[in-house]
PDB file of N, CA, C and O in Angstrom:
ATOM      1  N   MET A   1     126.100 101.994 142.964  1.00  0.00           N
ATOM      2  CA  MET A   1     127.060 101.310 143.489  1.00  0.00           C
ATOM      3  C   MET A   1     126.599  99.854 143.204  1.00  0.00           C
ATOM      4  O   MET A   1     125.389  99.639 143.148  1.00  0.00           O
ATOM      5  N   ILE A   2     127.355  98.987 143.046  1.00  0.00           N
ATOM      6  CA  ILE A   2     127.274  97.548 141.865  1.00  0.00           C
ATOM      7  C   ILE A   2     127.658  96.804 143.274  1.00  0.00           C
ATOM      8  O   ILE A   2     128.705  97.019 143.885  1.00  0.00           O
ATOM      9  N   GLY A   3     126.693  95.945 143.661  1.00  0.00           N
ATOM     10  CA  GLY A   3     127.516  94.718 144.431  1.00  0.00           C
ATOM     11  C   GLY A   3     127.921  93.559 143.204  1.00  0.00           C
ATOM     12  O   GLY A   3     127.200  92.572 143.053  1.00  0.00           O
ATOM     13  N   ILE A   4     128.822  93.723 142.574  1.00  0.00           N
ATOM     14  CA  ILE A   4     129.689  93.109 142.090  1.00  0.00           C
ATOM     15  C   ILE A   4     129.809  91.573 142.707  1.00  0.00           C
ATOM     16  O   ILE A   4     129.551  90.605 141.991  1.00  0.00           O
ATOM     17  N   GLU A   5     130.098  91.467 143.674  1.00  0.00           N
ATOM     18  CA  GLU A   5     130.302  90.085 144.780  1.00  0.00           C
ATOM     19  C   GLU A   5     131.811  89.701 144.444  1.00  0.00           C
ATOM     20  O   GLU A   5     132.694  89.907 145.277  1.00  0.00           O
ATOM     21  N   LEU A   6     132.038  89.229 143.403  1.00  0.00           N
ATOM     22  CA  LEU A   6     133.045  88.659 142.980  1.00  0.00           C
ATOM     23  C   LEU A   6     132.952  88.527 141.540  1.00  0.00           C
ATOM     24  O   LEU A   6     131.933  88.825 140.917  1.00  0.00           O
ATOM     25  N   GLY A   7     134.497  87.875 140.766  1.00  0.00           N
ATOM     26  CA  GLY A   7     134.513  87.545 139.339  1.00  0.00           C
ATOM     27  C   GLY A   7     134.794  86.231 139.301  1.00  0.00           C
ATOM     28  O   GLY A   7     135.645  85.882 138.482  1.00  0.00           O
ATOM     29  N   ASP A   8     134.273  85.384 140.010  1.00  0.00           N
ATOM     30  CA  ASP A   8     134.503  83.803 139.530  1.00  0.00           C
ATOM     31  C   ASP A   8     133.402  83.423 139.290  1.00  0.00           C
ATOM     32  O   ASP A   8     132.495  83.566 140.110  1.00  0.00           O
ATOM     33  N   ASP A   9     133.202  82.770 137.950  1.00  0.00           N
ATOM     34  CA  ASP A   9     132.029  82.068 137.856  1.00  0.00           C
ATOM     35  C   ASP A   9     131.467  81.090 138.273  1.00  0.00           C
ATOM     36  O   ASP A   9     130.253  80.890 138.264  1.00  0.00           O
ATOM     37  N   GLU A  10     132.443  80.280 138.743  1.00  0.00           N
ATOM     38  CA  GLU A  10     132.055  78.987 139.392  1.00  0.00           C
ATOM     39  C   GLU A  10     131.669  79.357 141.080  1.00  0.00           C
ATOM     40  O   GLU A  10     130.991  78.450 141.562  1.00  0.00           O
ATOM     41  N   VAL A  11     131.904  80.270 141.871  1.00  0.00           N
ATOM     42  CA  VAL A  11     131.325  80.961 142.839  1.00  0.00           C
ATOM     43  C   VAL A  11     129.927  81.682 142.540  1.00  0.00           C
ATOM     44  O   VAL A  11     128.857  81.384 143.073  1.00  0.00           O
ATOM     45  N   LEU A  12     130.159  82.796 141.484  1.00  0.00           N
ATOM     46  CA  LEU A  12     128.712  83.283 141.329  1.00  0.00           C
ATOM     47  C   LEU A  12     127.428  82.208 140.682  1.00  0.00           C
ATOM     48  O   LEU A  12     126.263  82.590 140.574  1.00  0.00           O
ATOM     49  N   SER A  13     127.831  81.020 140.349  1.00  0.00           N
ATOM     50  CA  SER A  13     126.974  79.933 140.058  1.00  0.00           C
ATOM     51  C   SER A  13     126.427  79.519 141.097  1.00  0.00           C
ATOM     52  O   SER A  13     125.210  79.541 141.282  1.00  0.00           O
ATOM     53  N   PHE A  14     127.391  79.033 142.010  1.00  0.00           N
ATOM     54  CA  PHE A  14     126.711  78.310 143.463  1.00  0.00           C
ATOM     55  C   PHE A  14     126.048  78.909 144.174  1.00  0.00           C
ATOM     56  O   PHE A  14     125.206  78.331 144.861  1.00  0.00           O
ATOM     57  N   VAL A  15     126.256  80.477 144.234  1.00  0.00           N
ATOM     58  CA  VAL A  15     125.476  81.435 144.872  1.00  0.00           C
ATOM     59  C   VAL A  15     124.181  81.772 144.188  1.00  0.00           C
ATOM     60  O   VAL A  15     123.363  82.483 144.771  1.00  0.00           O
ATOM     61  N   ASN A  16     123.996  81.398 143.231  1.00  0.00           N
ATOM     62  CA  ASN A  16     122.812  81.684 142.198  1.00  0.00           C
ATOM     63  C   ASN A  16     122.760  83.320 141.854  1.00  0.00           C
ATOM     64  O   ASN A  16     121.650  83.851 141.905  1.00  0.00           O
ATOM     65  N   LYS A  17     123.703  83.986 141.569  1.00  0.00           N
ATOM     66  CA  LYS A  17     123.683  85.320 141.452  1.00  0.00           C
ATOM     67  C   LYS A  17     123.015  85.633 139.964  1.00  0.00           C
ATOM     68  O   LYS A  17     122.575  86.756 139.716  1.00  0.00           O
ATOM     69  N   GLY A  18     122.985  84.849 139.256  1.00  0.00           N
ATOM     70  CA  GLY A  18     122.222  85.091 137.765  1.00  0.00           C
ATOM     71  C   GLY A  18     122.969  85.662 136.825  1.00  0.00           C
ATOM     72  O   GLY A  18     122.468  85.740 135.704  1.00  0.00           O
ATOM     73  N   TYR A  19     124.237  86.158 137.028  1.00  0.00           N
ATOM     74  CA  TYR A  19     125.086  86.754 136.106  1.00  0.00           C
ATOM     75  C   TYR A  19     126.765  86.132 136.344  1.00  0.00           C
ATOM     76  O   TYR A  19     127.200  85.649 137.389  1.00  0.00           O
ATOM     77  N   THR A  20     127.514  86.316 135.040  1.00  0.00           N
ATOM     78  CA  THR A  20     128.684  85.673 135.198  1.00  0.00           C
ATOM     79  C   THR A  20     129.715  86.636 135.248  1.00  0.00           C
ATOM     80  O   THR A  20     129.371  87.760 135.613  1.00  0.00           O
ATOM     81  N   SER A  21     131.076  86.425 134.921  1.00  0.00           N
ATOM     82  CA  SER A  21     132.081  87.281 134.876  1.00  0.00           C
ATOM     83  C   SER A  21     132.210  88.389 133.615  1.00  0.00           C
ATOM     84  O   SER A  21     132.562  89.566 133.696  1.00  0.00           O
ATOM     85  N   LYS A  22     131.802  87.613 132.401  1.00  0.00           N
ATOM     86  CA  LYS A  22     131.398  88.053 131.240  1.00  0.00           C
ATOM     87  C   LYS A  22     130.357  88.915 131.441  1.00  0.00           C
ATOM     88  O   LYS A  22     130.578  89.934 130.787  1.00  0.00           O
ATOM     89  N   ASP A  23     129.180  88.995 132.125  1.00  0.00           N
ATOM     90  CA  ASP A  23     128.378  89.934 132.213  1.00  0.00           C
ATOM     91  C   ASP A  23     128.399  90.990 133.006  1.00  0.00           C
ATOM     92  O   ASP A  23     127.504  91.832 132.936  1.00  0.00           O
ATOM     93  N   ILE A  24     129.577  91.108 134.000  1.00  0.00           N
ATOM     94  CA  ILE A  24     130.136  91.932 134.776  1.00  0.00           C
ATOM     95  C   ILE A  24     131.066  92.934 134.158  1.00  0.00           C
ATOM     96  O   ILE A  24     131.044  94.129 134.453  1.00  0.00           O
ATOM     97  N   ILE A  25     132.043  92.292 133.118  1.00  0.00           N
ATOM     98  CA  ILE A  25     133.032  93.055 132.220  1.00  0.00           C
ATOM     99  C   ILE A  25     131.923  93.763 131.352  1.00  0.00           C
ATOM    100  O   ILE A  25     131.864  94.991 131.413  1.00  0.00           O
ATOM    101  N   GLU A  26     130.965  93.017 130.480  1.00  0.00           N
ATOM    102  CA  GLU A  26     129.930  93.843 129.537  1.00  0.00           C
ATOM    103  C   GLU A  26     129.559  95.142 130.393  1.00  0.00           C
ATOM    104  O   GLU A  26     129.927  96.269 130.062  1.00  0.00           O
ATOM    105  N   ALA A  27     128.811  94.872 131.502  1.00  0.00           N
ATOM    106  CA  ALA A  27     127.980  96.125 131.651  1.00  0.00           C
ATOM    107  C   ALA A  27     129.367  97.292 132.357  1.00  0.00           C
ATOM    108  O   ALA A  27     129.139  98.502 132.363  1.00  0.00           O
ATOM    109  N   GLY A  28     130.653  96.780 132.873  1.00  0.00           N
ATOM    110  CA  GLY A  28     131.391  97.822 133.158  1.00  0.00           C
ATOM    111  C   GLY A  28     132.070  98.650 132.012  1.00  0.00           C
ATOM    112  O   GLY A  28     132.456  99.811 132.152  1.00  0.00           O
ATOM    113  N   HIS A  29     132.161  97.964 130.942  1.00  0.00           N
ATOM    114  CA  HIS A  29     132.489  98.611 129.703  1.00  0.00           C
ATOM    115  C   HIS A  29     131.206  99.568 129.329  1.00  0.00           C
ATOM    116  O   HIS A  29     131.412 100.762 129.112  1.00  0.00           O
ATOM    117  N   LYS A  30     129.991  99.071 129.264  1.00  0.00           N
ATOM    118  CA  LYS A  30     129.375  99.944 129.172  1.00  0.00           C
ATOM    119  C   LYS A  30     129.305 101.295 129.911  1.00  0.00           C
ATOM    120  O   LYS A  30     129.216 102.404 129.383  1.00  0.00           O
ATOM    121  N   MET A  31     129.363 100.998 131.254  1.00  0.00           N
ATOM    122  CA  MET A  31     129.463 102.483 131.989  1.00  0.00           C
ATOM    123  C   MET A  31     130.295 103.279 131.632  1.00  0.00           C
ATOM    124  O   MET A  31     129.984 104.405 131.244  1.00  0.00           O
ATOM    125  N   ASP A  32     131.592 102.823 131.698  1.00  0.00           N
ATOM    126  CA  ASP A  32     133.213 103.378 131.395  1.00  0.00           C
ATOM    127  C   ASP A  32     132.806 104.142 130.278  1.00  0.00           C
ATOM    128  O   ASP A  32     132.937 105.366 130.288  1.00  0.00           O
ATOM    129  N   GLU A  33     132.162 103.327 128.989  1.00  0.00           N
ATOM    130  CA  GLU A  33     131.995 104.540 127.516  1.00  0.00           C
ATOM    131  C   GLU A  33     131.094 105.436 127.863  1.00  0.00           C
ATOM    132  O   GLU A  33     131.269 106.589 127.471  1.00  0.00           O
ATOM    133  N   ALA A  34     129.863 105.098 128.719  1.00  0.00           N
ATOM    134  CA  ALA A  34     129.269 106.108 129.003  1.00  0.00           C
ATOM    135  C   ALA A  34     129.531 107.450 130.007  1.00  0.00           C
ATOM    136  O   ALA A  34     128.843 108.460 130.155  1.00  0.00           O
ATOM    137  N   GLY A  35     130.673 107.084 130.567  1.00  0.00           N
ATOM    138  CA  GLY A  35     131.403 107.920 130.988  1.00  0.00           C
ATOM    139  C   GLY A  35     130.711 108.378 132.744  1.00  0.00           C
ATOM    140  O   GLY A  35     130.876 109.426 133.370  1.00  0.00           O
ATOM    141  N   MET A  36     129.895 107.073 133.150  1.00  0.00           N
ATOM    142  CA  MET A  36     129.220 107.097 134.512  1.00  0.00           C
ATOM    143  C   MET A  36     130.428 106.342 135.174  1.00  0.00           C
ATOM    144  O   MET A  36     131.256 105.504 134.819  1.00  0.00           O
ATOM    145  N   THR A  37     130.050 107.213 136.572  1.00  0.00           N
ATOM    146  CA  THR A  37     130.798 107.017 137.987  1.00  0.00           C
ATOM    147  C   THR A  37     130.573 105.933 138.529  1.00  0.00           C
ATOM    148  O   THR A  37     129.398 105.891 138.895  1.00  0.00           O
ATOM    149  N   TYR A  38     131.270 104.792 138.824  1.00  0.00           N
ATOM    150  CA  TYR A  38     130.497 104.107 139.445  1.00  0.00           C
ATOM    151  C   TYR A  38     131.501 103.320 140.669  1.00  0.00           C
ATOM    152  O   TYR A  38     132.728 103.420 140.672  1.00  0.00           O
ATOM    153  N   ARG A  39     130.852 102.676 141.502  1.00  0.00           N
ATOM    154  CA  ARG A  39     131.364 102.094 142.858  1.00  0.00           C
ATOM    155  C   ARG A  39     131.144 100.463 142.697  1.00  0.00           C
ATOM    156  O   ARG A  39     130.215  99.973 142.055  1.00  0.00           O
ATOM    157  N   MET A  40     132.003  99.825 143.285  1.00  0.00           N
ATOM    158  CA  MET A  40     131.762  98.277 143.443  1.00  0.00           C
ATOM    159  C   MET A  40     131.921  97.797 144.934  1.00  0.00           C
ATOM    160  O   MET A  40     132.642  98.328 145.777  1.00  0.00           O
ATOM    161  N   ILE A  41     131.239  96.863 145.078  1.00  0.00           N
ATOM    162  CA  ILE A  41     131.296  95.887 146.384  1.00  0.00           C
ATOM    163  C   ILE A  41     132.028  94.379 145.992  1.00  0.00           C
ATOM    164  O   ILE A  41     131.523  93.505 145.288  1.00  0.00           O
ATOM    165  N   TYR A  42     133.333  94.344 146.645  1.00  0.00           N
ATOM    166  CA  TYR A  42     133.742  92.829 146.486  1.00  0.00           C
ATOM    167  C   TYR A  42     133.818  92.148 147.790  1.00  0.00           C
ATOM    168  O   TYR A  42     134.458  92.540 148.765  1.00  0.00           O
ATOM    169  N   LEU A  43     132.983  90.924 147.688  1.00  0.00           N
ATOM    170  CA  LEU A  43     132.718  90.077 148.961  1.00  0.00           C
ATOM    171  C   LEU A  43     133.938  88.945 148.820  1.00  0.00           C
ATOM    172  O   LEU A  43     133.841  87.883 148.204  1.00  0.00           O
ATOM    173  N   GLY A  44     135.009  89.388 149.479  1.00  0.00           N
ATOM    174  CA  GLY A  44     135.984  88.326 149.691  1.00  0.00           C
ATOM    175  C   GLY A  44     136.207  86.739 149.876  1.00  0.00           C
ATOM    176  O   GLY A  44     136.867  85.810 149.411  1.00  0.00           O
ATOM    177  N   GLY A  45     135.275  87.014 150.810  1.00  0.00           N
ATOM    178  CA  GLY A  45     135.123  85.533 151.638  1.00  0.00           C
ATOM    179  C   GLY A  45     133.914  84.577 151.011  1.00  0.00           C
ATOM    180  O   GLY A  45     133.729  83.396 151.304  1.00  0.00           O
ATOM    181  N   LEU A  46     133.056  85.457 149.983  1.00  0.00           N
ATOM    182  CA  LEU A  46     132.087  84.517 149.421  1.00  0.00           C
ATOM    183  C   LEU A  46     132.580  83.195 148.717  1.00  0.00           C
ATOM    184  O   LEU A  46     131.684  82.404 148.422  1.00  0.00           O
ATOM    185  N   ALA A  47     133.750  82.876 148.436  1.00  0.00           N
ATOM    186  CA  ALA A  47     133.860  81.593 147.875  1.00  0.00           C
ATOM    187  C   ALA A  47     134.060  80.473 148.909  1.00  0.00           C
ATOM    188  O   ALA A  47     133.990  79.328 148.462  1.00  0.00           O
ATOM    189  N   GLY A  48     134.312  80.635 150.303  1.00  0.00           N
ATOM    190  CA  GLY A  48     134.333  79.898 151.030  1.00  0.00           C
ATOM    191  C   GLY A  48     135.891  79.645 151.447  1.00  0.00           C
ATOM    192  O   GLY A  48     136.838  80.040 150.766  1.00  0.00           O
ATOM    193  N   LYS A  49     136.025  78.820 152.854  1.00  0.00           N
ATOM    194  CA  LYS A  49     137.295  78.591 152.971  1.00  0.00           C
ATOM    195  C   LYS A  49     138.024  77.305 152.100  1.00  0.00           C
ATOM    196  O   LYS A  49     137.527  76.209 151.839  1.00  0.00           O
ATOM    197  N   GLY A  50     139.521  77.884 151.709  1.00  0.00           N
ATOM    198  CA  GLY A  50     140.291  76.949 151.032  1.00  0.00           C
ATOM    199  C   GLY A  50     139.866  77.473 149.379  1.00  0.00           C
ATOM    200  O   GLY A  50     140.303  76.799 148.447  1.00  0.00           O
ATOM    201  N   LYS A  51     139.295  78.281 149.187  1.00  0.00           N
ATOM    202  CA  LYS A  51     139.111  78.648 147.845  1.00  0.00           C
ATOM    203  C   LYS A  51     139.207  80.374 147.544  1.00  0.00           C
ATOM    204  O   LYS A  51     138.931  80.839 146.438  1.00  0.00           O
ATOM    205  N   LEU A  52     139.590  81.123 148.576  1.00  0.00           N
ATOM    206  CA  LEU A  52     139.958  82.556 148.578  1.00  0.00           C
ATOM    207  C   LEU A  52     141.134  83.030 147.659  1.00  0.00           C
ATOM    208  O   LEU A  52     140.956  83.990 146.909  1.00  0.00           O
ATOM    209  N   VAL A  53     142.119  82.491 147.697  1.00  0.00           N
ATOM    210  CA  VAL A  53     143.142  82.706 146.629  1.00  0.00           C
ATOM    211  C   VAL A  53     142.929  82.369 145.305  1.00  0.00           C
ATOM    212  O   VAL A  53     143.169  83.167 144.399  1.00  0.00           O
ATOM    213  N   GLU A  54     142.462  81.155 145.099  1.00  0.00           N
ATOM    214  CA  GLU A  54     142.170  81.051 143.446  1.00  0.00           C
ATOM    215  C   GLU A  54     140.832  82.256 142.886  1.00  0.00           C
ATOM    216  O   GLU A  54     140.868  82.840 141.803  1.00  0.00           O
ATOM    217  N   SER A  55     139.894  82.385 143.772  1.00  0.00           N
ATOM    218  CA  SER A  55     138.670  83.148 143.512  1.00  0.00           C
ATOM    219  C   SER A  55     139.281  84.387 143.490  1.00  0.00           C
ATOM    220  O   SER A  55     138.907  85.011 142.497  1.00  0.00           O
ATOM    221  N   ALA A  56     140.338  85.218 144.408  1.00  0.00           N
ATOM    222  CA  ALA A  56     140.801  86.259 144.161  1.00  0.00           C
ATOM    223  C   ALA A  56     141.445  86.503 142.635  1.00  0.00           C
ATOM    224  O   ALA A  56     141.347  87.517 141.944  1.00  0.00           O
ATOM    225  N   LYS A  57     142.002  85.495 142.390  1.00  0.00           N
ATOM    226  CA  LYS A  57     142.935  85.833 141.057  1.00  0.00           C
ATOM    227  C   LYS A  57     141.739  85.765 139.995  1.00  0.00           C
ATOM    228  O   LYS A  57     141.776  86.509 139.015  1.00  0.00           O
ATOM    229  N   ARG A  58     140.719  84.909 140.180  1.00  0.00           N
ATOM    230  CA  ARG A  58     139.925  85.373 138.612  1.00  0.00           C
ATOM    231  C   ARG A  58     139.168  86.485 139.006  1.00  0.00           C
ATOM    232  O   ARG A  58     138.500  87.083 138.163  1.00  0.00           O
ATOM    233  N   SER A  59     139.188  86.856 140.242  1.00  0.00           N
ATOM    234  CA  SER A  59     137.672  88.273 140.629  1.00  0.00           C
ATOM    235  C   SER A  59     138.911  89.166 139.954  1.00  0.00           C
ATOM    236  O   SER A  59     138.466  89.985 139.150  1.00  0.00           O
ATOM    237  N   ALA A  60     140.295  89.197 140.088  1.00  0.00           N
ATOM    238  CA  ALA A  60     141.125  90.402 139.669  1.00  0.00           C
ATOM    239  C   ALA A  60     141.319  90.151 138.294  1.00  0.00           C
ATOM    240  O   ALA A  60     141.773  91.193 137.822  1.00  0.00           O
ATOM    241  N   GLU A  61     141.210  89.337 137.455  1.00  0.00           N
ATOM    242  CA  GLU A  61     141.000  89.127 136.022  1.00  0.00           C
ATOM    243  C   GLU A  61     139.860  89.954 135.583  1.00  0.00           C
ATOM    244  O   GLU A  61     140.091  90.767 134.689  1.00  0.00           O
ATOM    245  N   VAL A  62     138.911  89.894 135.967  1.00  0.00           N
ATOM    246  CA  VAL A  62     137.562  90.386 135.622  1.00  0.00           C
ATOM    247  C   VAL A  62     137.639  91.947 135.985  1.00  0.00           C
ATOM    248  O   VAL A  62     137.311  92.784 135.145  1.00  0.00           O
ATOM    249  N   PHE A  63     138.064  92.296 137.210  1.00  0.00           N
ATOM    250  CA  PHE A  63     138.140  93.650 137.964  1.00  0.00           C
ATOM    251  C   PHE A  63     139.360  94.606 137.159  1.00  0.00           C
ATOM    252  O   PHE A  63     139.408  95.834 137.236  1.00  0.00           O
ATOM    253  N   ASN A  64     140.219  93.838 136.463  1.00  0.00           N
ATOM    254  CA  ASN A  64     141.225  94.788 135.557  1.00  0.00           C
ATOM    255  C   ASN A  64     140.889  95.091 134.608  1.00  0.00           C
ATOM    256  O   ASN A  64     141.593  95.716 133.815  1.00  0.00           O
ATOM    257  N   GLN A  65     139.601  94.709 134.381  1.00  0.00           N
ATOM    258  CA  GLN A  65     138.850  94.823 132.494  1.00  0.00           C
ATOM    259  C   GLN A  65     137.989  96.303 132.889  1.00  0.00           C
ATOM    260  O   GLN A  65     137.870  97.178 132.031  1.00  0.00           O
ATOM    261  N   ILE A  66     137.442  96.458 134.208  1.00  0.00           N
ATOM    262  CA  ILE A  66     136.785  97.615 134.260  1.00  0.00           C
ATOM    263  C   ILE A  66     137.449  98.501 135.040  1.00  0.00           C
ATOM    264  O   ILE A  66     138.583  98.280 135.467  1.00  0.00           O
ATOM    265  N   HIS A  67     136.789  99.553 135.273  1.00  0.00           N
ATOM    266  CA  HIS A  67     137.099 101.080 135.851  1.00  0.00           C
ATOM    267  C   HIS A  67     136.413 101.758 136.737  1.00  0.00           C
ATOM    268  O   HIS A  67     136.166 102.945 136.522  1.00  0.00           O
ATOM    269  N   PRO A  68     135.935 101.059 138.017  1.00  0.00           N
ATOM    270  CA  PRO A  68     135.374 101.604 139.038  1.00  0.00           C
ATOM    271  C   PRO A  68     135.930 102.662 139.572  1.00  0.00           C
ATOM    272  O   PRO A  68     137.158 102.723 139.632  1.00  0.00           O
ATOM    273  N   TYR A  69     135.166 103.642 140.036  1.00  0.00           N
ATOM    274  CA  TYR A  69     135.704 104.953 140.840  1.00  0.00           C
ATOM    275  C   TYR A  69     136.311 104.238 142.281  1.00  0.00           C
ATOM    276  O   TYR A  69     137.457 104.432 142.686  1.00  0.00           O
ATOM    277  N   TYR A  70     135.443 103.495 142.869  1.00  0.00           N
ATOM    278  CA  TYR A  70     135.978 103.366 143.914  1.00  0.00           C
ATOM    279  C   TYR A  70     135.501 101.619 144.215  1.00  0.00           C
ATOM    280  O   TYR A  70     134.384 101.258 143.844  1.00  0.00           O
ATOM    281  N   MET A  71     136.366 100.713 144.842  1.00  0.00           N
ATOM    282  CA  MET A  71     136.016  99.442 145.186  1.00  0.00           C
ATOM    283  C   MET A  71     136.124  99.177 146.805  1.00  0.00           C
ATOM    284  O   MET A  71     137.138  99.280 147.495  1.00  0.00           O
ATOM    285  N   MET A  72     134.872  98.827 147.201  1.00  0.00           N
ATOM    286  CA  MET A  72     135.143  98.352 148.621  1.00  0.00           C
ATOM    287  C   MET A  72     135.028  96.606 148.760  1.00  0.00           C
ATOM    288  O   MET A  72     134.237  95.830 148.223  1.00  0.00           O
ATOM    289  N   LEU A  73     135.927  96.408 149.513  1.00  0.00           N
ATOM    290  CA  LEU A  73     136.071  95.068 149.944  1.00  0.00           C
ATOM    291  C   LEU A  73     135.651  94.759 151.347  1.00  0.00           C
ATOM    292  O   LEU A  73     135.943  95.465 152.312  1.00  0.00           O
ATOM    293  N   THR A  74     134.877  93.549 151.404  1.00  0.00           N
ATOM    294  CA  THR A  74     134.213  93.107 152.970  1.00  0.00           C
ATOM    295  C   THR A  74     134.330  91.528 152.774  1.00  0.00           C
ATOM    296  O   THR A  74     134.760  90.942 151.780  1.00  0.00           O
ATOM    297  N   ASN A  75     133.999  91.157 153.577  1.00  0.00           N
ATOM    298  CA  ASN A  75     134.284  89.668 153.891  1.00  0.00           C
ATOM    299  C   ASN A  75     132.810  89.026 154.227  1.00  0.00           C
ATOM    300  O   ASN A  75     132.707  87.835 154.520  1.00  0.00           O
TER     301      ASN A  75
END
């Protein structure tokens, strides 16, 4: 289980996650290439009021490049 949270660099930086969307993609590719099965958590509300749609679009761009077995959405 990986707490990716979201794929929006602006929000990841704001909440001091310590990684970027590029890091998420690279780690996902490594796990995919290794044949690892992984699950991820997406925190849809982390971007805050008024930023959900744009953050979701940025996150989708990242998540469409990796292949988790299961994705859990929480607010």
